[in-house]
N, C-alpha and C positions, 0 to 999 in steps of 0.2 A: 323604400327599397333601393333606391340609391344610397342613401345614408346607412343603412345597414349593412351593403356590399361594401363601401367603401372603410366602417370599422374593421370588418373580416381582413379586408386587404392589409388594413393597419398590423393587427395580427399576425398575417401569414408572414407579412414582412418580417416582424420580430421573430417569429419563430425558427424562419430559415436560419437569419443569423446568432441565433442563440448559443450554438456548438461551434459555431467559427470565431477565431482569433480577430485581431484587430489587423482592418487590411494598411495599406501601406501609408497612406495619408492620413489615419483618421488620427491618429495619436497624437500628432503633429496641432492639425486643426482643431482637436479638443483642447490641447492644453495652449495655443493662441488663445481659443475662447475665452477659456479659462481666465488668461491672465486680463484680455479686454476688461472683463466686469468685474474683476479683484483690486486690481492695480491701476485701469486706467488707460494702459501701456501700450502701446500699438505696434511694437517691434518684432514682434512675431508672427511670420508668413502672411505679410501684406499683400503678396499676389494673390492669392485665395480666395479673396473675398470677404469682407466684413460680417457682413449679416447673418451669410451659414455657420460662420463659425462662432460668431455669438448664441445662434442659438445650440451647437454642439454643445459648446459651452457651460450655458445658464446652468443647465442643472448639476453640473460638475462645480459650478462655484457657488450653488446655492449648498451642495453637498458637504461633509465632515470629512472633507478629500485634505491632504497635508502637498502645499503647493511647494516646486521646488524653489531652493533658493535663491535670492535674488542676488547675490552677492557669488553666484557661480561664473566661473568664466565660460560658460555657455549661454548663461543670461545677460550677462555682459557683451558677448560677440553675437546675439540675438540668432541663436542656432536652434528651431525648436525641434530638428529630432532628437537631440541628446535629450532635452527636456520634457519632451513627451514619455521617451524611454522612461526616465524617471519619475513623472509624475503616476505613469500606471502600474510600476512594475519595482521600483526601488524604493518606495518611502512608505511601505506597509500598506499601500491605500487598497481596496479592494478593485482590480481591474475590471471583472465580470460585471460586476455593479454598474461603475462606473460606465462602460461599453453599452450594457442594455439602457441606463438612464438617456446617455447620450444621443444613442440611436432611434430612442422613441419620440425625442424632440426631433430631432430631424424629420424620421416618420411622418410627422405631422404635414412639412411639406410636401411628399407625396402625394398626402389624404386632399389636400389642397388644390394641387394640380390634376388629380383626378376629377372634381368636385367640378372644376372649371371643362374641362373635356366635355365631360358630362352635360353642363348647362351647354356650351358652346352646340354642341351637336342636337341636343334636344333642338336648339332656337332652330336651327339649321331645316333640320329633318326629323322633327317632331319625337313624341316620347319613347318610340320604338327605336329610330336612330341613335338615340340618346346612349338609348341602353347598351345596342351592339358597340359604340365608344367606349364606354366605361367597361361594360367586359372585357374589352378587348385590351385596355387598359391595365385592369387589374390580375389580368392573368399575362402580362407580358413579361419573360424572362429579364429583358435586361431592366424593366421596374423593378420588377420585384428586387434585383441583387442588388441595384443602388441606390434605392428607392430609402431606405432608413441608414444608409452608412453615412458619418459624419465627415462629410465631403462637400462641395459646392456644386456639385454635377446637377442635382436634382433641383437644388434653388436656381440656378441660371434656367432650366426649363421651365421651371413654373414662371418664373419673371420673363422671360420671353415670351411664351404664350401669352399671358397676364396684359404685357407692354402692347402686345401686338393687338390684342382685345381692345382696349381700351384706349387707343389711336384711333384703330376703325369705327368703336363708337362717336368719336369726338367728330369725326370727317363726316358724318351722317348727321349728328343733332349736336350743337355747339350749348352749353348750358355750363354754368360754373362748378356744378359737381360734376360734370363726365371730365371736365377738363383739371380739375383738381384730381380726380382717382388714378385719370391717367397718367398726370406728372409725377405721381407718388410713384404707379407702377413701375414707369422708367426709373424713376429714381430708386426702387427696392432692385432694380435687374444693374444699375452702376453699381450698389453694392455686393453684388450677388459676386459675378466674376468679372474677370477683363474682355472676357468677350464680348460684351454689351455692348461695344461697339456698334456691331453687327447689324444692331436693330436699327441704325442710324438711314445708311442708304433703304433699308424695308419701308421706313417712315418715309422716307423722299419719296419713293416709288410708287405708295399707297396715296400719296399724296397729288401725283404727278393723274395716276389712274381714278384720282376723285374729280379731279377738274374735267379731265376728257368726257369724264361720263355727263358733267352738266348738269345734274338735275340739285333744284333747290335746295338750301341747306338752311336748315329750321335753325333757328337762335332763340335762346329763354334765357336771362336772366332777371330773375326778382319775377316780377311778378308780368313783363315784358316780353312778348311773343312775336318776333318777326322772323319773314324768311328774307333769304341774299339768295338774288338769281344769277346777277353776274358776274360769271368767271374772275374777272378782275379784281372785284371785293371779296370774294371766296378765298382769293388769293392772299389776299390782305390779310382775311382774316384767319387762316391758317399759318400765314405767319408771324402773326402775335400770339396764337397757341403754340408756337415752339418755341420762341421766347419765354412762354411761362415755361412751357416744359423744360426749356435750359435753366431755368432760374429755381425752379422746384426741385429737379436732378443737384444742384449744387447744396443747394441748401440741406437734400438729403444727405449727400456724402458729406459735408459738414457735421451735419448731428450726429452719424454714427460715428463719429470721430472727436466725437466732445468738444465741437466748435473748438480744436485745439489744432493748430499747424503741428506742430513738434509731435514726431512717432514716439519721444521718450516721455514719459511723464516726468521723472524726475533726471535729467540728464547729466552726467558728468563725464572725465575725461577717457573714462576706461568705458566707457559705452558706445557699441560701437552698431550700423546695422549691418546685415550679414555680408553682404560685397558693400562696396565702396559706392557713391554717388558715380564718380568720376567709370570705374568699372562698368555699373548699368547704362550710362548713358557714352560710352564705347568715348570719351576724350582722346584726343592728342596728349603727349605728354602730361599725366595727371599728377597734380600737385605743385607743377613750376609755373602754368599761364593755360588762362580757359579758353580755349576752342573751341568753338561749337559742336556739335556734334553733327557728323555729317547727313545722318537720316533725319526727315522732316520732322514724322512723328519725335523722334529724341529733341529733336531743337524745340518745339512744341512743348514737352515736358520740362527741360532743363527752362525756357522762359515761365514755366506755372511754376517751376521748384521755387527760382529767384525770386519772384513777386508774391509767392504765397498764394498764390489764387485758390488751389485746393489744399487738402491736406498731405502732409508729408508720408504720411507713408501710402495714403493711396496714390499718388504720384509713384513714389519708388515701385510701388506693386506691378503699375502698370508698365514700367521700362524694367522689369524682369518679364514680364510676361512675353516683350514684343523681343527680346531677347531669346528667351528660348524657343519662341516658335521659326527664330532663323533655323535653327538645326536641333538634330537629338538624334541619337542610336535608336534604330528602329527595327524591328524584325516581321518579315513575312515570308510564307510560306516558303523557309530555309535562306532567304536572303537578307542582309545585314546594310542599314541605309543610314550617313548620316543627313539625307536632306527629304528623305520618305520618298513617297510614288503616289501620284496620283488617283490611281486604282486602291487604293490600302484602305479607307473608307467605305466605296461601293462595294467592297469585298467584304469588311467584315460584317456590312448590313444586309449582304447577303446569307452568311455565314449562318450568322447569330439572330436573326429574325426570324419567328417562326413560319413555316412555310404556308401554315392556315391563314395570316397576316396576309400575304400576297394575294389569295385566293378570295378571300373578303374584298381587298382593293382593287381586285378586277372584277368585284359584283358591283362596289360600288362605281367605277367607272363605267360600267356596263348601265347602271340604273341613272348616272349624271349623263348619257345622250340622248335620254329621253326627258330630259329637266326642263324646266324653264331657262330663260337665257337670267331673269333673274337671280334662281338659286345658285347659277355660275357665278353671277356677279358676287354675291355674297359669301362666296369660297375664294376668291380672289387675296384678301391678306393671308390666308393658310397657305397657295400655292407661290408666293412672292416669296414669304416670309424660308420656305423650302427650297426657292433658288437661290436664293443670296447665300443662306447655311451652308448648302450645298456646294456650292462654289468658293463659299471659303473652306472646306472642309476639303474640297479635292486639292486644292493647290495650297494646302497649309504642309511646315515640312514637320509637324509635330507629330508622327503619327505612331501613337505608341499606346490607344487605347478604346477601345468602341465606345465610352463610356461619353468621350466627345460627341456621340450623336445622340444624347438622350433627348435634346431641344426639339430633334423631329418627330419624334413619337408622338407625343402627345396631338402636334398639327396633323400626323399621316391617320392616326385616332379616328379625330374629329370627323375625317373627310372620309375615312369607312362609315358611318352610318349611314352617308347615302344607301348604300345596300340595305336599307329598313326598306326601302320605298318598293324594293321586289318583294316584299311580304304582301297576301294578300291580292296580288295582279293576277291574271289571267291564267297565266304560267304558273303551275306551281311548283316544278322544279328549281328556280330560283331561290324559292323562300327554302324550299328543306335542302337544299345545299347551304346555305346558310347557316339554319339552324344546325347541320350536321359539321360545318365546318367549325361552326363554337364550341361543339359539344366535344370535338376531339380536340381543339385548342383546351379546353378545361382540362382534361384527361393527361394530355402531353405534362403541363404544368403542374398539375399534383403528383405525377412521374416523377419529373424532374426535380422536387422536392429534396434537401433545399438547397441543391449545386446551383443556384441560378448562376452566377458569377462567371459557371466552366460551362454553360450551358451553348450548345450547338443542336442547328436543329436537321443533321442528319445530311446533308452535301456534306460536311467534316460529320465524323464520328467524334464524338467526346473522347474517347480513349486516346485517339488520335488527333485531337486538336494543338500538343504542345508543336506539332510539324508545322504549325500554318499560323499563329499567331501564339503570345504570349502577354505578360502584364497583364494590366487592369484587365483582357478579354480574357483571359483563361487565370491568372496564377498572380494574385497580390498580396499576398502573406497569410488566407483568410483560413488552411487546414493542418495549422498546428496541431488540433484537437485530433484529428485524423490521422496523422504520425504517430500522436501517444496512442490511441487504439489500437493501431498497426503493431506498436512494438511492442504492447503489453499482450498481445493475443500471438505471439510469433516470439515466443522468450527466447527457444532455440537457436533462433538466425544472427545472433548477433556474432560479433559484435556491430552496431550500427554508429551509421558515419551519415550527419545532414548536412547540407548545404541549401539554405533559406534566403528566400527574396522576400524580406520584410524589417519591418523596421517592430513587430513584436517579439517579447521574449519566449524563447522556446522551453526554455528553463521554469518558467510561469508555468504555461500549459501542461507541463511536468512531460516534457521530450528526451528523454534520457541516452541522447545520440552525443558521440562526441564529434565536434562541430566542426568542419570545413568551411572554406572560403564564402562568406555570403554577404551579399551586399542588404547593408544594415544590421538589424540585428546586432549580436556579440559584436561586430564589426566597427560597430558606433566609433569605438576609441584606438583603430588601427589594428583590431584583434585582441586575441588575447592569451595569445604564447606565453607573453610573459607581464608577469603582474608587479607592479611597482607597489608595496603599500606602506606610508607612515608607521614609523614606530614611535612608541614612549618613550618619553623624557629617561625614565626609570625603569624597570622591569621589562627591560629589552630583550633578554634571554627567555624570560617567561613568554612574552611576545611571538619570538620565533617557533617557542614549541609549540601554539596554541596555532599559529598558521600550519606547520606541518602537520598539524592533527588535522585541521579542517580544510585543508589544502592536498590530500592525498594525489593527487595526479599531475602534482609538482612540484619541484625539488628547489631546497631552499639553495643560490647560487651565493650566497653573500649579503652584503650590507655594503651599501654606499650612502655618501654623504650630498643633500641637495640644499647648499646653504648650509641656513644652521640645523637642519631636518636629517634624520638618517631615514636611508628607505630600505625596506627588505626588498632583494631582487627573487623573485620566481619564477623558474622556466619550466615548461611543462617539461615533463618527464620522455623520453626516449618513445615508447609504446605510443604514448598521446599522438605525438608530432607525425608517426610514422602510417601509416597506410594497410592495413591487413584486409586479408581478404572475410566478409562479411556481407549487410545488408546497407545500400548506401540508398538514402532518401535523397531524390537532387529536386529543387523546384524546377518547375520547366523552364521559368525566367533563365536560372544559373545555369541551366542546360546547352539552350544556347546563345550563352557567353554574349548578351546583350547589354550589361549591365555597365562596363567599365571601358573608358576613354583608352586607356592604356593597355587594354590587350579584349580585342572583342572580334567579334565572328570566327570564321576557319583558322585553324593554327596555320601559322606559315614559317619559313624560313628564320625570318626576325624574332619569330619570337620562340622558336627554337632556340636560335642562338643566346639569347638572355635567358629563356629560363635555364638551361645548361649552366652558364654563368652563374646564375644564382645557387641554383644546387649543389656546388661545388661550394659555395662559399659558404652554404647551410650544413653541410654534411659535417665539421666537425660539433656544429651545436645538436643533431642528432646521434653522437657520439653514446655509447654506453657509459663511458667510464667518466665520472664525474669529474675528474682534473682534468681532462679532453676540452671538455664543456666550460670548466672556469675559466682554462688557458684562450679559449675562442671567446670570452665574452671580454675578458679584459684586452684582445686587440681592439676591442672599437667601442666607441660609448653607448651609452644604452638607448639612445635615441636611435641611432644608426643599426642597430641590433633589431630592435623592432620593427624598422622599416623592412630592413632585411628578411626577418622572418614574414611580415604582411607580405611583401612584394612574392617571395616564396611561394607561399600560398595561393596566391592570386593566379601567378603561373600554372603552376598544380592544376590548380582546378580547372584550367583553359584547357590544358593538353587533355585531362581527365577526360572534361566534357566530351572534347571534341572525338575522344575513342567510344564516349558510351553512345553518341549522336547516330556510330554506325552499327548499334544492333538494337534490338527492340526493348523495352524494358519489361520486367518480370510480369510487374501489374503496377499500378496507379491506385494512387490513393486521393479520393471527387478530384479525379481527372487532372488535379494540379500538381502533383507530387511524385514524381515518379521513384520507382524500386526496382531496384538493380541488386541481384545475389552473385557475388562476386568471389571470384578464388585469389588465391594469391600468384596462380597465372597470369590472370589474368589482368590483376593489378600492375604484372607486370612488363604484359602487352600492352597497357594504356600508359604507362609513365618511363619505360625505359626501351620500349622496342625500337629500332632506329625509323627517323622520321622520313625516309623514302615510303615507307609506308604507309605514311599520311598523308603526302602530298607530293604530285612530282617536283622531280628537282629543277 
């Protein structure tokens, strides 16, 4: 029965994603994983965990899909967002098929975790307890939303739980098999996500608990079996086990990188990691003298890098993550922060976990109160892990998505299995309540299909979730197909505009909307307001004519020389660059202005001043007169003009979003994309009205 439920769970996960575009990180993980298999090169996305990326990339590496050129500047500079975009959308590959295959492979990880949750709960609370835990797991919107995505979150959840189970088993019966399995599971965790280091205090605390408990330690090696009764000898035995774990973890890490130190398979002087080592380690005077990084973890990474203790890519990834966890632009309940809030993750757990789960957890606690001490002791690894992980989450500065709490759900669902102890007791109502709650849970999960990423439990209505949480808690770039359907069914509401948060291609998914400033997608190369197209050495006139036919929304502004190569310069025509009354599709994350360091959060006087300067500078480029536009282009070099247009669109969208936040959307598309019907007068108010109406002076 459990196997059948897990098979159905895997199918539902994939079905819920069938009509969803790639989420923000998936293309990055997929292209990185494929490069590991095909090229044996580890430059791409090393901070994300090599194991889940290998899982995501394996079916793509084995498939008939063209891989981006290794001669491109994006490959040389280790820039996975660009390469992932090309891999899925620019090389003629079947992006939908690639996504389906990669997600199917990653979904197996979620199935394995479900089996572990069932088995652990069954051992603690019997067959009924195991079934309760399994049902909670497979019906969880958070698990269904993230379980099959090509990311590292589910792999981390699996190996946290598995390593926890393995170490607890070793602490109570030492054998060669248990020791090896536990060490391998710990190794799997350290190649799944850099947050693996959180397992170390958990292991230490469990060791202390085991020594305090003081029961004899059975030991079995080969045909020899004996017990260790002395706490001192047990401590020595566990110390040896820790050394074995460390050694195996190191071997596993080296193995996943092909037992090679260098991140590059065939390094040249043109190859660079995405960020320099000096930047990652935060050294003083980079390139002048070696000054040890100030933070102790960075010093340790620096030492291991210089002495090649672990593979370069793994160490580099760890350094990047340690930097990122110190700051990041976060949004919560209308507020913006660069250092996060202690209450962020408790809040996301409160509003994105089904209320039924809280009810069943309460029943489990009630059942635990009447259980024996030994059963409570058996659940200690779950409680200790939850305490350590929650402490890390609450103190984290990287408050960008509920998905970071995935590792806590498995242990919580295992503990919920205790509620099965209320079935068949003298009181009937607890059992009836448990069955009723499970039925409600199933009904809600079916009702919410397929929008599990945007799930909220009713404390916050999904339609209003954009006011409270964004990014991967709600809007991770998954709903381009919904945008396509809306445009197709409302043809008279145009023109349509789209500001998109994601790395997928709106054009690939058939979204025929004019692009506003977006984070990712068409703005990977700084925007598409100006195109520079290489021209052949002969037949230039014919090529220019072809470009004008194929790019009707652009005006040909002339030809410039880039070294020995002529380039055609095309600039979007004024109607495309200016905004008009119509329908505006705005990703929730873009609405909250949370993406950019340069301009984020509420509109203010400083932003207004920059916006007005940019608006004045860009006006000649928006003129209807072709000669005026051409003359404006001659006043700046090409790169300066591209930057001007990019910054203008960036600030214009931020001011526009500040206006939109003051009105309710006309509708939402699967809750993550907001739809606004605006008139020309609305746009004047949004972009040109006095700033005193936006904020106090």
